[in-house]
TORKOL-4160 file (C-alpha; in steps of 0.2 Angstrom, whole numbers, padded with zeros to 4 digits, m for minus):
54
<pt num="1" X="0034" Y="0010" Z="m0015"/>
<pt num="2" X="0016" Y="0006" Z="m0018"/>
<pt num="3" X="0007" Y="m0007" Z="m0008"/>
<pt num="4" X="m0004" Y="m0018" Z="m0020"/>
<pt num="5" X="m0019" Y="m0029" Z="m0014"/>
<pt num="6" X="m0023" Y="m0045" Z="m0024"/>
<pt num="7" X="m0035" Y="m0060" Z="m0023"/>
<pt num="8" X="m0030" Y="m0077" Z="m0029"/>
<pt num="9" X="m0041" Y="m0085" Z="m0042"/>
<pt num="10" X="m0036" Y="m0102" Z="m0037"/>
<pt num="11" X="m0037" Y="m0103" Z="m0018"/>
<pt num="12" X="m0047" Y="m0087" Z="m0015"/>
<pt num="13" X="m0035" Y="m0079" Z="m0003"/>
<pt num="14" X="m0032" Y="m0061" Z="m0002"/>
<pt num="15" X="m0014" Y="m0054" Z="0000"/>
<pt num="16" X="m0004" Y="m0038" Z="m0002"/>
<pt num="17" X="0013" Y="m0035" Z="m0009"/>
<pt num="18" X="0024" Y="m0020" Z="m0009"/>
<pt num="19" X="0031" Y="m0018" Z="m0027"/>
<pt num="20" X="0040" Y="m0006" Z="m0037"/>
<pt num="21" X="0031" Y="0001" Z="m0052"/>
<pt num="22" X="0042" Y="m0010" Z="m0064"/>
<pt num="23" X="0038" Y="m0026" Z="m0054"/>
<pt num="24" X="0020" Y="m0022" Z="m0054"/>
<pt num="25" X="0019" Y="m0019" Z="m0073"/>
<pt num="26" X="0029" Y="m0035" Z="m0076"/>
<pt num="27" X="0014" Y="m0045" Z="m0070"/>
<pt num="28" X="0024" Y="m0058" Z="m0061"/>
<pt num="29" X="0014" Y="m0058" Z="m0045"/>
<pt num="30" X="0012" Y="m0075" Z="m0037"/>
<pt num="31" X="0000" Y="m0080" Z="m0023"/>
<pt num="32" X="0010" Y="m0084" Z="m0007"/>
<pt num="33" X="m0002" Y="m0097" Z="m0001"/>
<pt num="34" X="m0003" Y="m0108" Z="m0017"/>
<pt num="35" X="0010" Y="m0101" Z="m0029"/>
<pt num="36" X="m0003" Y="m0098" Z="m0042"/>
<pt num="37" X="0000" Y="m0084" Z="m0055"/>
<pt num="38" X="m0019" Y="m0083" Z="m0057"/>
<pt num="39" X="m0021" Y="m0067" Z="m0046"/>
<pt num="40" X="m0032" Y="m0051" Z="m0048"/>
<pt num="41" X="m0028" Y="m0034" Z="m0042"/>
<pt num="42" X="m0041" Y="m0027" Z="m0030"/>
<pt num="43" X="m0045" Y="m0009" Z="m0028"/>
<pt num="44" X="m0035" Y="m0001" Z="m0014"/>
<pt num="45" X="m0036" Y="0015" Z="m0005"/>
<pt num="46" X="m0022" Y="0028" Z="m0004"/>
<pt num="47" X="m0018" Y="0044" Z="0004"/>
<pt num="48" X="m0007" Y="0058" Z="m0001"/>
<pt num="49" X="0005" Y="0068" Z="0010"/>
<pt num="50" X="0006" Y="0086" Z="0005"/>
<pt num="51" X="0015" Y="0101" Z="0013"/>
<pt num="52" X="0000" Y="0113" Z="0013"/>
<pt num="53" X="m0010" Y="0114" Z="0029"/>
<pt num="54" X="m0029" Y="0114" Z="0026"/>
């Protein structure tokens, strides 16, 4: 499952959550610090695992 990075618009805390694509698309992400739904997704890096050797 993907790991998403968020910043809370109310308290300013940054946090990450592991969500399924369905959970992420529903938009029901809540800040764990202040329970606000005013959160914004931050850009996050990712890496791909392949079977080919470079």
